[in-house]
N, C-alpha and C positions, 0 to 999 in steps of 0.2 A: 063322756065319750059315747058317741052314737052307737046304737045297735046295729047299724047297717053293716053287712059283710063288707069287707074291705078287698077290692079287686086288685091284686097283686100287679096286673098289668099297668095300673095307673098310680103306683107308688113312686115318688120322686126318687131318682138315683142320687148318690153322693154328688155327682157332678152338676146336675141340675139343680140341687139344694145349694151348693156353693155359688153357682153362677147367679141365682136369684138373691141370695143373701148379699153377695158383692156388689150387685147392681144397686141395692138398696142402701148400702153402706155409702155409696158415692153420690146419693141425693143431697142437693145443697140445703135442703130444709129437713131437719130431723133425721138425717140419714144415719147418723151414729147411734142415737138412742134407738131407732127402729131396728137397726142391725142387731144391737145387744139383745133387744127384747125377743126378736124372732129367733136368735141363736139360741136363747134359753128355751125355746119350744122346740127347736130342731135337734138339739144335742142333749137336752135333758128331758125330753118328752113331756113338758109341762102343759097343762091346760092353760089358754091365755090368761083367764082370771087368776090362776095360781101365780103365773109369772107377774102380772101387774101388781099383786098384793105383796111381792117380796120387798124386804127392806134390806139396807146394806147389811144389817146385823145377821141376817138370815143366810148370808153367803160366806162360806169358809174358802178364801181364795189365796191359797199359798203362793210364794214366789215362783215355785217350780212344781210340776206334776199335777195330779188331779186334785180337785177339791170336792166341796159337796154344797147342796142347797137344802135348807130346812123349809118344808112346806107345811103351813099351819093348817089346823083342821078348817073344813068347810062342809056345808050340807049340799051333798050332791043333789042335782035336780032329778036324776033318775036314781032311785033307790037301789036298782040291779047293779049300780056301780059300787055300791057300798063293800067295804070289806071289814074283817074283823079288826078291831082297834082303831077304826077310821076317826075316832074322837082324839087321837093323839097325833102329834106332828110325825112326819115321815121324812127321812133323809134321802135325797136323791144324789146319785154321784154326777159330778161336773168334770168332764174331760178336760185335759190341759188346753185344748183350743178354746173351750168356752170359758174356762177360768182366765184366760189372757184377755179375751174380749170383755169380760166384766170387770176385770181388774183396770184395763184402759179406761172404761167408762166411768168407774169410781174416781180414777185419778183426773180425768178430763174435766169432770164436774165438780171436784172437790167435795165429795159426798161425805156425810157423817153416818154413824150407825144407824139412826132413827129415820134417815132419809129413804124415800121410795127409790127403789134400784132403777126403775124406768119411768121417765117423764119426757115430755117434749123438751126441746132446747130453751123454750122460754119458762120452763118450770110447771106448765099446765100439764094435767093428766094426760096420759097417752091413751086417747079413746080409741074404741073399735073402728069408729068412722076413718080415723088416720091410718091406723095400721092396715085396714082392709083396702083403702084406696091405693096405698103405696104397694101392697102385695098384688093387686090386680095390674098396676102399672107394671111391675116387674115381670109378671108373666107375660105381658103383651111384648115387653122388650126383649126378653130372653128366650122364651120358648118358640118353637116352630108353629107355623099356622095351624097345622092338624093337632098339635098338642094344646094349643090355646083353646080350641073348640071341643077339647075332650075333658074327662074329669080330672085329669093329671093336675095335682096341685091346686084345684080350683078354689080351695079353702085354705086358710091359714093352718087349720088343724091337719091338713095333709103333711105338715112338717112333723107333727107328732106321731101320725100314723106311720111314717116312714121310719122314725127312731124305733118305735115300739116293734115293728117288723124285724128291724136290723137286730135289736136286743133279742128277741125271740130266737133268732137264728144263731145266737152265740152261746145258748145254754143247753145243757143236756135235755134230750127229748122227753124223758120221763117227766121231769118236774120243773122244766124250764117255765112253765105258766106261773108257778108259785113265786118265783124269784121276780119275774118282770111285773106280774100283777102287784106286789107289794110295792115295787119301785114307782109304778105309775099311778097306783092308788085306785085300782079297780078289783073286782073279783076274778079269780082264775078262770071260771067257766065263761065269763064275759069275753075273755080273750081268746078262748077255743071258738066261741061262736063268731066272733068279729074277725079273726085272723086265721082261718081254718088252714090256708096254705102253709103256715108255719108249724102246723102239727101233722101234715101229711108226709108219711114217710114212703109208702107204695100203696097204690090202689086208692080206694075211698077212704076217707077219714071217718072214723067211728065216733061221732060226737057224743053219743049217748055213753059209751064206754069210757071216754075220757073224762067226761063230767062227772061220771060215777067215781071215778078214781079220784078226782080233786075232792069230791064230797067225803069219801070215807078217809082218805090219808090225811087231809087238812094241811096244817102247817108242818107236819112231821116231814111231809116230802119236801117242803121249803127248806127245812133245816138240813136234810141230807144233801140236797143239790148245793145249797151254800157251802157246806163243808167240804164237798168234792172240789169246789172251785176256789177254796180258801188259799 
């Protein structure tokens, strides 16, 4: 995850996200696998390489309700993203909408547990060149002219940023960073630095105080917040 501060004025709305994903789904070439892949970024806040590494066995996709995805360990390019226990798999919730998309993709292609969850229709790996080209075409087809020229969803990672921001807004202010940080595989202080608007309740945000709280309370805060929302 980049260390650049996210400008909340340029986060994709749910409506924009859905319109972009729907346009991609209807592409005659690789539309379905691209839609499934980008949906995993949009609804589970996965890094693109994490999504591409998923195997069918890593996805728990029940017939009804939410599921989850198991993300295997990786070495972060930026060690500031590392979190305690990053050598162990982490489990990311998959909302019912994402579960349905992935279930349909597994059934459509007749995939087996060891198969890659996302590939091109012809079985070739889903490369960055393929999905970035599709994403750029979707932006040009869906967004308004002034939005195309703006940072709004300029990169596929904008789907992840929008999801993280939404998750941060759903948790208690005091410890929400711990819950979301564990879910997306980064440190809590990095979320404060990158998404300051999510931690601002009134006036200017006190980054140093929040980061100090993260440092001293550690995972105890995570446990308390998780317990409140159990």
